[in-house]
N, C-alpha and C positions, 0 to 999 in steps of 0.2 A: 504494499499499500504506499502510495506516495505521501510526502509530507503535506502537500496541498489537500489531498483527500482526507488525511488524518485530521488536519485542522478544521476542515469543513464539517466533518462528523462531530468533532468536539464542540464547535460553535453551535451546531444544531442541538446537541445535548445540553449545552449551557443555556441556550435560549429557552428550551423546554423546561429546564429546572427553575430558571428565574421566573418564568411565567406561571408555572404550576403552583409554586408555593408549598405550604406544608402538606404532608401526606399522612393521613390517619392520625391527625392530632400532633404529629411530631414535626417540628421545624428544625432543620439542621442549622446550627448557629453560624457556620461558615457561609452557607447560602443566604441566611437571613441578613448577615452583615453585608455581604456582597450586594444583595438586592437593595439594601438601604443606601449604600454608597452610590450605586448605579443611579438611583432615583434622586440623589441629592443635587446632582448637577455640577455646579462649580466647586471643585475640591481644592483644599489647600494642599501644601506639599506633603504633610504627614498623612492626610487622607488618601492622596494619590498613591503614595507608597504602600499604604495598607491595602488599597484596592488592587494594586499590582501583585502584592504578596498573596492575597486571597485568590486571584485569578490563577496564579502559579500553583497554589495548593489544590484548587479544584481540578486543574489540568493534570496534576500528578495523580490525584485520586482516580481520575478517569482513565489514565494510562494503565494504572494497576488493575483496574476493573477490566479493561480490554485484554490485557495480558492474561489475566486469570481465566477469562472466557475462552481465549484461544487455547490455553493449556487444557482446560476441561473438554473442549471440543476435540482436541487431538487424542485425549485419553479415551473418549467415547468411540472414536473412529477406529481405534486399534482393536482387532478381534481378539 
């Protein structure tokens, strides 16, 4: 998978997560804070840094989730 395709899939995931909000009464604090900063508009330097750190943290979680899904798919494919 190319880097461009990977980022497109991540952006789609991020958009869905930000728009969806809490699931089953549980709100992930990382997404909640990311969502609040995204809606805040004009961010100062500290908020912009926090926003970037949250983005990287969410992207890292997503990469781990994708890697885990690939490993599980490979294990199920082996007879």
